[in-house]
Legacy VTK file of the C-alpha trace (Angstrom):
# vtk DataFile Version 3.0
C-alpha trace
ASCII
DATASET POLYDATA
POINTS 323 float
-0.013 0.074 -0.018
1.526 3.417 -1.078
2.603 5.704 1.799
0.623 8.976 2.107
2.813 12.028 1.606
2.412 15.316 3.540
3.714 18.850 3.146
4.333 21.368 6.017
1.987 24.347 5.871
3.856 27.449 7.240
0.803 29.390 7.590
-1.125 26.932 9.604
1.865 25.454 11.074
0.569 21.977 10.208
1.179 19.008 7.739
-1.243 19.123 4.853
-1.826 15.943 2.887
-0.491 16.201 -0.626
-2.907 15.245 -3.391
-1.674 14.892 -6.959
-3.524 16.221 -9.809
-4.393 14.369 -13.041
-1.531 15.894 -15.146
1.033 15.160 -12.265
-0.179 11.687 -11.935
0.051 11.086 -15.692
3.522 12.539 -15.860
4.784 10.376 -13.094
3.322 7.290 -14.634
4.727 8.171 -17.912
8.209 8.562 -16.326
7.873 5.144 -14.767
6.932 3.767 -18.082
9.906 5.220 -19.981
12.268 4.117 -17.202
10.819 0.676 -17.493
11.339 0.567 -21.286
14.848 1.853 -20.793
15.665 -0.899 -18.349
13.985 -3.617 -20.470
16.104 -2.415 -23.366
19.269 -2.736 -21.346
18.315 -6.220 -20.024
17.362 -7.390 -23.531
20.739 -6.178 -25.053
22.605 -7.829 -22.243
20.649 -11.118 -22.732
21.070 -11.057 -26.490
24.783 -10.375 -26.167
25.504 -13.066 -23.567
22.833 -15.701 -24.404
21.929 -17.210 -27.816
18.384 -17.450 -28.975
16.921 -20.866 -29.985
17.279 -19.936 -33.658
20.792 -18.764 -33.180
21.788 -21.904 -31.416
20.342 -24.062 -34.245
22.140 -22.009 -36.919
25.350 -22.380 -34.878
24.824 -26.122 -34.649
24.204 -26.240 -38.391
27.451 -24.158 -39.157
29.573 -26.393 -37.027
28.106 -29.536 -38.842
28.714 -27.920 -42.230
32.204 -27.069 -41.208
32.864 -30.581 -40.128
31.425 -31.833 -43.405
33.839 -29.583 -45.327
36.802 -30.877 -43.436
35.752 -34.404 -44.025
35.173 -33.657 -47.605
38.759 -32.262 -47.902
40.184 -35.455 -46.376
38.191 -37.545 -48.993
39.606 -35.355 -51.717
43.073 -36.101 -50.367
42.282 -39.679 -51.004
40.831 -39.028 -54.411
43.858 -37.020 -55.383
46.271 -39.728 -54.320
44.279 -42.295 -56.449
44.315 -39.892 -59.358
47.997 -39.415 -58.964
48.608 -43.230 -59.063
46.355 -43.420 -62.205
48.273 -40.703 -63.901
51.663 -42.400 -63.073
50.481 -45.612 -64.290
49.231 -44.074 -67.415
52.364 -42.174 -68.347
54.877 -44.711 -67.310
53.197 -48.025 -68.110
50.208 -47.867 -70.445
51.616 -45.211 -72.764
55.141 -46.921 -72.660
53.411 -50.094 -73.826
51.586 -48.388 -76.608
54.757 -46.264 -77.573
53.111 -42.898 -77.190
54.290 -39.706 -75.366
52.911 -39.055 -71.814
50.430 -36.221 -71.439
52.162 -32.919 -70.481
51.970 -32.114 -66.867
50.819 -28.657 -67.827
47.690 -30.155 -69.557
46.976 -32.329 -66.470
47.471 -29.419 -64.028
45.959 -26.689 -66.092
44.018 -24.116 -63.942
40.452 -23.017 -64.335
40.588 -19.831 -66.340
38.124 -17.016 -66.801
36.450 -14.526 -64.229
36.325 -15.147 -60.558
34.050 -18.098 -60.309
33.783 -17.888 -56.474
32.767 -14.224 -55.988
29.377 -15.351 -54.550
31.144 -17.376 -51.875
33.014 -14.381 -50.499
32.121 -12.351 -47.450
31.144 -15.009 -45.033
32.662 -16.298 -41.860
34.010 -19.489 -43.441
34.392 -18.192 -46.962
38.014 -19.198 -47.198
37.261 -22.814 -46.433
34.420 -23.040 -48.767
36.318 -21.276 -51.598
39.365 -23.514 -51.112
37.229 -26.691 -51.090
35.410 -25.433 -54.255
38.762 -24.806 -56.061
40.044 -28.295 -55.107
36.746 -29.924 -56.340
37.095 -28.109 -59.694
40.745 -29.066 -60.206
39.864 -32.687 -59.218
36.967 -32.669 -61.790
39.299 -31.375 -64.448
41.974 -34.092 -63.657
39.251 -36.739 -63.949
38.101 -35.408 -67.207
41.726 -35.291 -68.498
42.289 -38.905 -67.259
39.084 -40.197 -68.771
40.184 -38.597 -72.168
43.400 -40.405 -71.730
41.927 -43.699 -71.134
39.708 -43.219 -74.266
42.844 -42.619 -76.330
44.450 -45.801 -74.782
41.423 -47.700 -75.708
41.933 -46.521 -79.266
45.445 -47.301 -79.182
44.879 -50.939 -77.839
42.341 -51.517 -80.486
44.844 -50.212 -83.065
47.654 -52.180 -81.517
45.570 -55.365 -81.611
44.932 -54.770 -85.391
48.603 -54.053 -85.860
49.655 -57.142 -84.137
47.391 -59.279 -86.239
48.755 -57.525 -89.367
52.385 -57.723 -88.859
53.960 -60.652 -90.707
54.715 -63.197 -88.023
54.725 -66.631 -89.560
56.649 -68.521 -92.268
54.849 -68.325 -95.637
55.187 -72.037 -96.110
54.474 -74.813 -93.522
57.969 -75.915 -93.310
58.401 -78.623 -90.635
61.620 -79.686 -92.003
63.912 -76.694 -91.802
66.410 -78.369 -94.172
64.158 -76.918 -97.031
64.942 -73.339 -96.164
67.279 -72.193 -98.778
69.107 -68.816 -99.127
68.653 -66.092 -96.688
68.702 -62.291 -96.768
71.911 -60.485 -97.789
74.618 -60.699 -100.368
74.389 -64.069 -102.212
75.824 -65.519 -105.576
73.307 -65.187 -108.287
72.440 -68.618 -109.751
72.594 -67.460 -113.349
74.967 -64.436 -113.496
77.259 -65.969 -110.980
78.065 -62.707 -109.337
77.516 -61.407 -105.849
74.239 -59.707 -105.625
71.927 -58.457 -102.849
69.165 -60.963 -102.035
66.271 -58.905 -100.770
64.137 -61.861 -99.307
64.366 -65.447 -98.234
64.021 -68.512 -100.525
61.927 -71.565 -99.291
62.429 -74.663 -101.464
59.284 -76.806 -101.675
57.513 -78.931 -104.318
55.421 -77.258 -107.029
51.969 -76.490 -105.878
52.831 -76.441 -102.149
50.410 -73.897 -100.420
51.698 -70.457 -99.664
50.253 -68.553 -96.722
49.632 -64.871 -95.880
51.826 -64.118 -93.046
49.646 -61.483 -91.642
46.261 -59.731 -92.099
46.149 -57.353 -94.975
44.791 -56.615 -98.535
46.021 -58.024 -101.701
47.486 -55.057 -103.552
49.058 -56.875 -106.530
48.475 -60.130 -108.323
50.678 -60.244 -111.283
51.798 -62.898 -113.928
55.216 -62.424 -115.407
57.854 -64.334 -117.325
60.817 -62.534 -115.964
62.322 -61.470 -112.552
59.781 -62.259 -109.805
57.489 -64.244 -112.186
53.903 -64.796 -110.877
53.888 -62.839 -107.604
51.578 -61.424 -105.080
52.049 -58.355 -102.900
50.091 -57.964 -99.700
49.612 -54.627 -98.072
49.364 -55.192 -94.290
49.095 -51.552 -93.291
51.129 -49.796 -90.691
53.974 -49.616 -93.149
54.334 -53.417 -93.776
54.216 -55.255 -97.198
55.123 -58.815 -98.113
55.990 -60.210 -101.537
55.463 -63.879 -102.609
57.248 -64.575 -105.855
57.770 -67.414 -108.573
54.351 -68.808 -107.853
52.660 -71.517 -109.904
49.153 -70.086 -109.487
47.120 -67.709 -107.372
44.230 -68.273 -104.877
43.319 -64.473 -104.441
42.482 -61.515 -106.537
43.520 -57.858 -106.098
41.615 -55.776 -103.457
40.796 -59.084 -101.465
41.138 -59.073 -97.661
43.211 -61.850 -96.204
43.919 -62.996 -92.789
47.121 -64.560 -91.390
47.253 -68.257 -92.449
44.980 -67.812 -95.525
46.262 -69.711 -98.694
46.953 -67.102 -101.279
48.920 -68.977 -103.891
51.033 -72.100 -104.725
54.792 -72.657 -104.962
56.215 -72.657 -108.600
59.296 -71.851 -110.530
58.159 -68.952 -112.766
60.172 -65.931 -113.763
63.970 -65.930 -113.171
64.054 -69.152 -111.082
66.300 -72.204 -111.268
64.024 -74.535 -109.318
60.591 -74.701 -107.618
60.794 -72.448 -104.446
59.193 -69.375 -102.872
60.930 -66.106 -102.842
59.551 -64.221 -99.782
60.149 -60.479 -98.999
59.239 -58.272 -96.074
59.227 -54.367 -96.568
58.803 -51.891 -93.869
58.020 -48.334 -94.967
59.213 -49.362 -98.393
62.600 -50.683 -97.373
63.463 -54.372 -97.358
64.189 -56.002 -94.097
65.362 -59.554 -93.171
62.239 -61.803 -93.311
63.725 -63.993 -90.704
62.878 -61.458 -87.960
59.319 -62.007 -88.603
58.701 -65.773 -87.744
58.146 -65.307 -84.116
54.659 -66.791 -84.060
55.485 -70.337 -85.267
59.095 -71.113 -84.495
60.694 -71.913 -81.072
64.115 -70.283 -80.261
65.903 -73.505 -81.223
64.021 -73.750 -84.656
64.830 -70.077 -85.175
68.496 -70.527 -84.719
68.543 -73.659 -86.864
66.700 -71.652 -89.492
69.216 -68.850 -89.531
72.196 -71.283 -89.620
70.731 -73.177 -92.567
69.861 -70.001 -94.641
73.272 -68.300 -93.845
75.307 -71.291 -95.084
73.664 -71.148 -98.617
75.829 -68.952 -100.722
73.686 -69.096 -103.759
70.047 -68.168 -104.298
67.384 -69.750 -106.470
66.461 -66.742 -108.343
LINES 1 324
323 0 1 2 3 4 5 6 7 8 9 10 11 12 13 14 15 16 17 18 19 20 21 22 23 24 25 26 27 28 29 30 31 32 33 34 35 36 37 38 39 40 41 42 43 44 45 46 47 48 49 50 51 52 53 54 55 56 57 58 59 60 61 62 63 64 65 66 67 68 69 70 71 72 73 74 75 76 77 78 79 80 81 82 83 84 85 86 87 88 89 90 91 92 93 94 95 96 97 98 99 100 101 102 103 104 105 106 107 108 109 110 111 112 113 114 115 116 117 118 119 120 121 122 123 124 125 126 127 128 129 130 131 132 133 134 135 136 137 138 139 140 141 142 143 144 145 146 147 148 149 150 151 152 153 154 155 156 157 158 159 160 161 162 163 164 165 166 167 168 169 170 171 172 173 174 175 176 177 178 179 180 181 182 183 184 185 186 187 188 189 190 191 192 193 194 195 196 197 198 199 200 201 202 203 204 205 206 207 208 209 210 211 212 213 214 215 216 217 218 219 220 221 222 223 224 225 226 227 228 229 230 231 232 233 234 235 236 237 238 239 240 241 242 243 244 245 246 247 248 249 250 251 252 253 254 255 256 257 258 259 260 261 262 263 264 265 266 267 268 269 270 271 272 273 274 275 276 277 278 279 280 281 282 283 284 285 286 287 288 289 290 291 292 293 294 295 296 297 298 299 300 301 302 303 304 305 306 307 308 309 310 311 312 313 314 315 316 317 318 319 320 321 322
C-alpha cells in the first residue's frame, strides 16, 4: 500500500496531505513507463549479447556440422587426389610406354580453371576461405578426372589399333616348313644362280614342291596379283598396313584377287618356278616403310628359339640363291 505524503504548511503550522492532480499523476506514470522501457532495453541487449536465442543456437549447430562436413570432404579429396596421382603415373609410365606414345604434358593435367572469379558469390562469409578452397580443389579434381578419362579413351583406341597391328604384322613362315632343311638362301649378299656374281638378295627362299600352299603371313589386303615371265615371275604383294608389305614370288598359281582382304594363314597361292628361277621355290620379302628387311625377323609366331636358330644357320650357309 503506497505511503501517504504530507507537506508542511507554514501558515497553519501543520502538515497538509499532498494530493496529486491528474496531470502530475500522468507525468509520473509516464516517467515510470519510460524508465521501465529503458531498463527492459538494457536487459534485452545484455541477454542477447550473452545468451543465444534458440534460432541462433540451431544455426550455430548447423554451421558446425557444415564445417565438419567440409573438413571431411577435404580429407576424402586427399584420398581421391592420391588415387588420381597413381592413375596418372601408371598411365604415363606403363600404359603409354606399352603403346609407344608420349605421356600427357603435366601442364595439360594441372591446367588451372581460367576466366572470371568463379567464387565471388562465396566471399564475405565467416567460413568463406574454407568454402572457396574446397570448391577450387573440387574443380581441379573434376578437371583431372576429365583429362584422365580422355587419356583412357585414347589408350582404348591405341589398344584397338595395337591389336589390329599385331594381327597385321608378318609373323609366320609363308610355307608350312616342318623340315627346316628346306629353307634355302637367306637375306643379304649371295651368288646369283645365273649371273654367278655377288648380288644382294632382298628376301628369303623356301624350297618346296610345286603347288605347295603359300600362306599370308599377316592380315592385309592383296594389292598386287601379277603374272610375269621375268624377274619375280607370278607374284603377289600383300599390303598389311602400318607400313608393312610382303612379296610372294615365282608362284605356280594364285588363290586370291586384287583388293581381297586376307587373314594370317589364308592360302593365297602355290609354289612354282616362274620368272627368273632355277628350281621350284618361294621367294619371300618383307618391306617396312618401303625398305627391305630380313624376313627371318618375322617368324616369331611359329618357331621356337631352337628352330629359329637352326633356320638362320641353314639360310646363312647357302651362298647361292634360286633366283
